[in-house]
C-alpha angles and dihedrals in degrees: 000000000000102000128191119184129181149124137278096244141022119244112180130343121003091213094059092041089056090057089065106030137029099202133060124185115200131184112229099218115150112259093013101092135050120267118284093256090058090048088057090054090052089054088051093050097057129067117270092249090055110114127223121196126192123205112206118242120269094249090060100039090048088068093230120168094223127142096240096049093092090054091049091050092049089051093051091049090050087055091051091048093051091051094040084231119201095206140040113198122205103201104187116201129234089268090067105083131170097279126138089247093051092050091050095049090044090053091047088052096048090050089058093056122098095243094162089074103034142014125257124221126190123209112187113201095179132081103301125150114228095244091045092051093045090050093051093046092052089050093050094044094237136125117255116229119219137167093248091191086070105026136032116270114265119254117282141073093255113058131184107200141174136207109205124203121229104231132343094285097042119131125206112254126223090233090057091050090049092054093049090051089051096048092048096046096102095048125107093208133014137183114197122191111197119205121188136041123314098040093144092059093040093053092050092049092047091055091050092049094048089054091048092050093057108122092251095047136076127221095252109171140054108262092214092054090048088057092051091050090065098036096101091052091047092051094046087053091051093046092053091052092049099050092050097243091124099043117137105220095187113135118250118259117291114206089203092061102115091206092065097049 
């Protein structure tokens, strides 16, 4: 399996981040990211196989019929282009429910996305039954996003998955990582976004478990011990973030910057 693991935001230096993860998910909200020139530098600072994923702005994924939605979408696509992102993620809020109008608007949005150069994933946060969401994703030709630590992976050989933390101070448990590895075992490719504390250790454990779960291999180590083995590295990473030594002080993007036009 080709496995990419990362977090849903960058705190600190992209170079050091890329030593621990090979995936970074970023939300393309105006004013929340560095300028496009800086994003291009990020792309140049990571290995070629490193994967960027861009989550569309809330104004876009909310499927609102507002005048500024087109500009927000163009901005997000510009961010994806600068990063040479492999994925665009449509994260629809709870207000988007399985109605005919929602499906039509979602289809119209997906059709506007440049799918010839990157994949599209859809993460419904509203009240969607599993089969209903799977059927809609299949009709749209997109990948369905799920928290695979709590639910089975959606159908398909390529999976975009999430592990959500429970609360601001939550830590990812070894048992949750183990479930993710088992549910992704039959995939050819998987992207896993880890939310919550302890992502460095969880990513290392997930990589090891995926290797162990290959058909010719046995699961040969205790998962809790594997977490303990990387605890010091994880704490060092968190400490560097807390004391500010890894802060990225780049200005947020400026739409008036002629260089980015």
